[in-house]
C-alpha positions in Angstrom: -9.8 -2.6 3.1 -10.7 0.0 5.7 -11.7 -0.7 9.3 -15.2 0.5 8.6 -15.6 -2.0 5.8 -14.3 -4.8 8.1 -16.5 -3.9 11.0 -19.6 -4.4 8.9 -18.7 -8.0 8.1 -19.8 -11.0 10.2 -17.4 -13.2 12.1 -17.6 -15.9 9.4 -16.9 -13.4 6.7 -13.9 -12.1 8.6 -12.5 -15.6 8.9 -12.9 -16.1 5.1 -11.3 -12.8 4.4 -8.4 -13.7 6.7 -7.8 -17.0 4.9 -7.9 -15.2 1.5 -5.5 -12.5 2.6 -3.1 -15.1 4.1 -3.2 -17.0 0.8 -2.5 -13.8 -1.1 0.5 -13.0 1.2 1.8 -16.5 0.7 1.6 -16.2 -3.1 3.2 -12.7 -3.0 6.1 -14.2 -1.0 6.6 -17.0 -3.6 6.4 -14.5 -6.4 8.9 -12.2 -4.7 11.4 -15.1 -4.4 10.8 -15.9 -8.1 11.4 -12.3 -9.0 7.9 -11.7 -10.4 6.8 -9.0 -7.9 7.2 -5.5 -9.1 5.4 -3.7 -6.2 7.0 -4.9 -3.0 4.9 -2.5 -1.0 1.9 -4.7 -1.8 3.2 -7.3 0.7 3.2 -4.6 3.5 -0.4 -3.7 2.7 -1.6 -7.3 2.8 0.1 -7.7 6.2 -1.7 -4.6 7.5 -5.1 -6.0 6.3 -4.4 -9.3 8.1 -3.5 -7.4 11.3 -6.7 -5.4 11.1 -8.8 -8.5 10.6 -7.1 -10.2 13.6 -7.6 -7.2 15.7 -11.3 -7.2 15.0 -11.6 -10.9 15.6 -9.8 -10.7 18.9 -11.9 -7.7 20.0 -15.1 -9.6 19.2 -13.8 -12.6 21.1 -13.0 -10.4 24.1 -16.4 -8.8 24.0 -18.1 -12.2 23.9 -16.2 -13.4 27.0 -17.2 -10.3 29.0 -20.9 -10.7 28.3 
């Protein structure tokens, strides 16, 4: 997911996406421990998406406080 795609989403959609990505990361970690994951780089990508979502949510929260 690109930042431009994430910026178009509402706060509720971002929260849902965050929950989905965290679940995906949890599942990837379990699969990694079980030896099912072939593409370890996928974990890194999911973590980056989570960081992008959190950045947007925190920025929105900061902007709401200032207004």
